[in-house]
C-alpha positions in Angstrom: 66.0 27.8 48.2 65.0 28.0 51.8 66.7 29.8 54.7 66.4 28.7 58.3 67.6 31.1 60.9 67.9 30.1 64.6 67.9 32.4 67.6 67.5 32.2 71.3 70.6 30.2 72.5 72.8 31.3 75.4 74.2 30.4 78.8 71.9 29.1 81.5 72.3 27.3 84.8 71.2 23.8 85.3 67.5 23.6 85.9 66.8 26.7 83.9 65.0 27.3 80.6 65.7 28.5 77.2 63.5 29.0 74.1 64.9 28.5 70.6 63.2 29.8 67.5 63.8 28.9 63.9 62.5 31.4 61.3 61.9 30.0 57.8 62.0 32.1 54.6 58.9 30.3 53.3 55.8 28.7 54.7 56.7 26.1 57.3 54.0 23.8 56.0 55.9 23.6 52.7 58.9 22.3 54.7 58.8 18.6 55.6 59.8 17.1 58.9 61.0 20.4 60.3 62.7 20.1 63.6 65.8 20.5 65.8 69.0 18.7 66.0 72.0 19.2 68.3 75.7 18.4 68.2 77.9 18.4 71.3 81.7 18.6 71.0 83.2 15.3 69.9 79.7 13.7 69.3 77.5 13.1 66.3 74.6 15.3 65.5 71.4 13.9 66.9 67.7 14.5 66.6 66.2 16.5 69.5 62.6 17.0 68.3 60.8 17.2 65.0 57.5 17.2 63.3 56.7 14.1 61.2 55.2 14.5 57.8 51.8 13.7 59.3 52.1 16.5 61.8 52.8 14.6 65.0 56.0 15.0 67.0 59.1 13.0 67.7 61.4 13.5 70.7 64.7 12.1 71.7 64.3 10.0 74.8 66.8 12.2 76.7 64.5 15.3 76.3 61.0 13.8 76.6 59.0 15.6 79.3 61.5 18.6 79.3 61.4 19.9 75.8 58.5 20.9 73.6 58.5 21.7 69.9 55.8 23.9 68.5 55.1 25.9 65.3 53.5 29.2 64.4 52.3 29.2 60.8 51.6 33.0 60.9 55.2 33.7 61.8 56.7 30.8 59.8 58.6 29.8 62.9 59.3 26.5 64.8 60.1 26.9 68.5 61.8 24.6 70.9 61.0 25.3 74.6 63.6 23.7 76.8 62.9 23.3 80.5 64.8 21.7 83.3 68.1 22.0 81.3 71.0 19.8 82.2 74.7 20.2 81.5 74.5 17.3 79.0 72.1 19.5 76.9 75.1 21.7 76.1 75.5 21.7 72.3 75.0 23.6 69.1 71.4 23.4 68.2 70.4 23.3 64.5 67.1 23.8 62.8 66.4 21.4 59.9 63.9 20.6 57.3 63.3 19.2 53.8 62.1 21.5 51.0 61.4 19.5 47.9 64.3 17.1 47.6 66.8 19.2 49.5 67.7 19.1 53.1 68.3 22.5 54.7 70.1 23.4 57.9 70.3 26.6 59.9 73.6 28.1 61.0 73.2 26.8 64.5 72.9 28.4 67.9 75.0 27.6 71.0 73.3 26.4 74.2 75.5 26.1 77.2 74.2 24.7 80.5 76.4 25.3 83.5 76.3 23.0 86.6 
């Protein structure tokens, strides 16, 4: 059993920045493909950024150059730094990862970008 707890969402103006954190209840290196997804109203959940099983990173085209995913093994956290935010980045952001054969999700954190 793994718990993923997100924090750091909020309301920001377009062009601003936010930093999301996901705290895991176990070592993040035991959780595969840990990353961030988002779901906007009326839309499907989509990948934002994630670590691959080999340790490299994947980003959605829409966030490349603006968002950066990183991890801190000492704190068991994965962070998403979001810069140059746009109104279309408004969504609930979820932390995700595979532990063993189970897929785990956090509870989500709301990010709202005003124009």
